[in-house]
DOTIVEX-915313 format. One record per residue: residue number from 0; residue in one letter; x, y, z of N, C-alpha, C in turn. Coordinates in steps of 0.02 Angstrom, whole numbers. Example, Ala and Ser with C-alpha at 12.3 -4.5 7.8 and 13.67 -1.06 7.14 Angstrom:
2
0/A/660/-284/390/615/-225/390/660/-165/390 $
1/S/642/-112/354/684/-53/357/645/2/394 $
% end
This chain:
129
0/M/1621/-2368/278/1537/-2374/281/1507/-2313/289 $
1/K/1512/-2304/350/1510/-2258/414/1552/-2196/358 $
2/R/1595/-2182/342/1636/-2094/331/1569/-2104/294 $
3/T/1562/-2135/235/1525/-2153/164/1457/-2076/172 $
4/I/1420/-2126/228/1357/-2114/251/1354/-2041/263 $
5/I/1389/-2007/310/1443/-1971/351/1420/-1921/300 $
6/S/1515/-1939/243/1478/-1874/200/1429/-1864/195 $
7/A/1409/-1890/135/1333/-1893/114/1278/-1873/127 $
8/L/1295/-1878/192/1208/-1828/240/1263/-1767/248 $
9/T/1323/-1748/249/1317/-1686/276/1332/-1638/180 $
10/V/1330/-1696/162/1342/-1654/42/1239/-1652/77 $
11/V/1197/-1693/92/1131/-1679/82/1116/-1624/86 $
12/A/1133/-1594/180/1119/-1556/206/1120/-1484/184 $
13/F/1197/-1493/152/1213/-1414/131/1191/-1387/67 $
14/L/1171/-1435/47/1099/-1425/-35/1057/-1418/9 $
15/A/1021/-1431/29/954/-1404/52/964/-1344/67 $
16/F/1043/-1332/126/1021/-1276/177/1025/-1200/94 $
17/N/1081/-1223/49/1071/-1180/2/1022/-1161/-28 $
18/V/996/-1221/-44/921/-1203/-87/847/-1193/-53 $
19/S/856/-1178/-3/820/-1145/57/803/-1102/80 $
20/V/896/-1086/73/908/-988/72/919/-969/5 $
21/F/899/-997/-61/882/-971/-133/820/-931/-109 $
22/A/783/-1008/-105/707/-1001/-92/686/-953/-64 $
23/Q/705/-936/-3/686/-876/18/731/-829/12 $
24/S/768/-812/-17/763/-747/-13/730/-701/-67 $
25/N/702/-770/-123/631/-726/-160/592/-712/-139 $
26/A/523/-764/-83/509/-777/-63/488/-730/-7 $
27/D/516/-727/42/529/-638/41/530/-567/35 $
28/F/490/-557/-8/497/-497/-39/453/-436/3 $
29/D/454/-380/-40/412/-264/-21/389/-301/-41 $
30/S/301/-341/-28/260/-343/-61/237/-274/-101 $
31/R/240/-187/-81/225/-152/-141/282/-175/-210 $
32/L/325/-213/-198/320/-221/-277/311/-281/-337 $
33/L/221/-281/-301/202/-333/-349/145/-246/-396 $
34/S/160/-190/-358/148/-172/-395/162/-167/-485 $
35/K/250/-180/-474/278/-140/-542/276/-239/-570 $
36/F/300/-281/-543/314/-335/-525/238/-405/-502 $
37/S/263/-439/-567/203/-508/-539/240/-577/-476 $
38/K/199/-580/-442/241/-640/-424/275/-669/-448 $
39/K/262/-710/-501/329/-739/-545/393/-690/-552 $
40/E/361/-655/-641/420/-599/-621/479/-614/-553 $
41/I/452/-560/-520/456/-578/-431/536/-624/-416 $
42/K/500/-681/-441/535/-793/-430/557/-750/-463 $
43/K/602/-733/-538/662/-735/-563/685/-730/-574 $
44/L/690/-629/-525/756/-562/-512/783/-599/-457 $
45/S/836/-604/-489/901/-614/-461/920/-561/-373 $
46/N/964/-618/-344/965/-540/-272/971/-494/-300 $
47/A/1011/-489/-307/1036/-421/-325/982/-365/-342 $
48/E/950/-392/-406/855/-362/-439/820/-359/-364 $
49/L/831/-364/-300/764/-409/-272/796/-333/-229 $
50/E/845/-345/-191/889/-318/-175/909/-224/-183 $
51/Y/908/-195/-266/925/-153/-317/832/-106/-289 $
52/W/771/-166/-320/712/-115/-317/679/-134/-245 $
53/T/699/-165/-198/661/-136/-125/690/-84/-139 $
54/Y/766/-78/-114/813/9/-94/773/49/-150 $
55/Y/746/14/-204/707/92/-245/641/88/-223 $
56/L/608/70/-183/575/89/-164/524/136/-80 $
57/E/613/150/-29/613/186/-18/676/230/-25 $
58/N/691/216/-96/780/282/-98/754/285/-135 $
59/S/676/318/-202/727/364/-249/681/422/-247 $
60/F/648/452/-177/646/497/-176/641/522/-117 $
61/E/630/588/-88/653/618/-18/581/633/-9 $
62/I/584/670/44/497/719/78/526/800/120 $
63/V/509/821/65/581/878/83/512/931/110 $
64/D/507/1010/167/474/1070/146/483/1118/94 $
65/I/409/1122/68/392/1186/-13/463/1253/16 $
66/P/519/1268/5/523/1326/17/480/1390/24 $
67/K/464/1425/79/431/1469/118/426/1535/27 $
68/E/481/1516/28/503/1583/-22/453/1565/-90 $
69/K/425/1517/-113/408/1486/-153/364/1445/-154 $
70/P/314/1480/-138/246/1423/-82/214/1413/-175 $
71/D/223/1439/-208/176/1421/-269/217/1378/-316 $
72/A/291/1378/-324/348/1338/-375/318/1255/-371 $
73/V/277/1238/-355/287/1160/-355/179/1136/-371 $
74/P/181/1153/-411/97/1168/-460/53/1082/-454 $
75/A/120/1027/-501/69/966/-481/62/953/-416 $
76/T/-11/892/-387/3/868/-315/-5/800/-337 $
77/I/8/752/-281/-13/712/-239/-50/705/-199 $
78/T/-85/650/-157/-115/637/-109/-84/567/-39 $
79/L/-88/576/-11/-42/523/6/-76/516/78 $
80/S/-85/450/94/-108/425/170/-69/405/205 $
81/S/-11/438/203/44/420/288/139/464/262 $
82/M/172/479/274/210/525/277/272/464/283 $
83/D/261/419/295/306/352/330/343/350/260 $
84/K/391/332/232/417/313/168/401/229/171 $
85/S/416/198/207/395/104/206/314/110/203 $
86/E/302/178/197/218/109/189/181/184/111 $
87/I/253/221/83/241/247/2/272/205/-18 $
88/N/199/215/-85/195/157/-142/222/184/-216 $
89/V/310/209/-241/277/221/-284/283/224/-362 $
90/F/261/178/-342/262/119/-432/192/125/-403 $
91/K/135/99/-368/69/101/-351/70/207/-387 $
92/L/127/245/-382/49/295/-363/115/345/-432 $
93/G/132/274/-497/143/315/-567/209/349/-552 $
94/L/266/374/-470/303/404/-494/359/363/-498 $
95/K/386/372/-578/471/398/-612/506/392/-618 $
96/S/582/408/-595/640/432/-614/629/438/-691 $
97/H/694/489/-668/712/500/-743/774/507/-724 $
98/E/804/516/-786/883/471/-812/912/517/-752 $
99/F/908/582/-776/978/644/-757/905/698/-715 $
100/A/863/704/-714/856/753/-687/750/729/-616 $
101/R/760/796/-593/718/787/-520/680/790/-532 $
102/D/617/770/-529/557/784/-534/501/820/-464 $
103/Y/474/843/-438/451/887/-367/343/849/-377 $
104/V/360/845/-337/258/857/-291/261/889/-264 $
105/R/177/916/-246/178/927/-174/132/877/-137 $
106/I/151/876/-74/85/836/-41/4/892/-41 $
107/E/-17/851/-34/-68/893/-40/-120/912/50 $
108/G/-115/950/50/-142/955/112/-107/999/171 $
109/T/-16/973/142/33/1005/170/69/1042/150 $
110/N/129/1064/177/182/1117/165/243/1093/135 $
111/K/249/1003/129/301/956/126/309/945/41 $
112/M/334/920/8/332/871/-61/386/834/-69 $
113/L/380/764/-120/413/733/-136/458/787/-191 $
114/V/510/748/-160/569/743/-232/590/685/-231 $
115/I/586/668/-277/617/645/-325/662/607/-367 $
116/L/705/569/-381/752/565/-358/778/566/-446 $
117/P/833/568/-479/828/522/-521/871/483/-521 $
118/L/891/421/-564/912/355/-593/979/359/-538 $
119/S/1006/416/-600/1107/413/-571/1134/414/-481 $
120/E/1027/468/-493/1080/486/-416/1062/416/-352 $
121/I/1029/372/-382/969/306/-319/1081/262/-339 $
122/D/1034/246/-427/1118/192/-434/1176/212/-385 $
123/K/1219/282/-382/1237/292/-365/1238/275/-274 $
124/N/1203/295/-233/1187/296/-162/1156/214/-159 $
125/F/1131/192/-233/1124/116/-221/1195/56/-189 $
126/K/1200/85/-251/1322/63/-235/1347/92/-168 $
127/A/1340/138/-150/1379/161/-92/1322/123/-15 $
128/H/1292/115/-26/1234/54/23/1279/-34/14 $
% end
């Protein structure tokens, strides 16, 4: 009788732990994702999808210097309140990656630009990550 109760409690504890881990995985998400998905959509994302989109937020672009020999090569501009990658929201800014081509956008008031990486490169980097 004791073994049965202990076994049942062990199973219940195991199931409760797994349910809480699953529930937490989508409960703790980068709030910048709300610019692309609703809370309901985020809850429906698999862990792999959530990990990808979180990776995408900080790794779909690079901040680099504009080459001194081509100061006017990047005419499009964007205003950023921060140069910290963890604070930049590519979804809110409307920046979208192409399949294979890079895009370049000057950061207003600086000699820097955002390089928006292509999906093929982001996917490759994510898999290596």
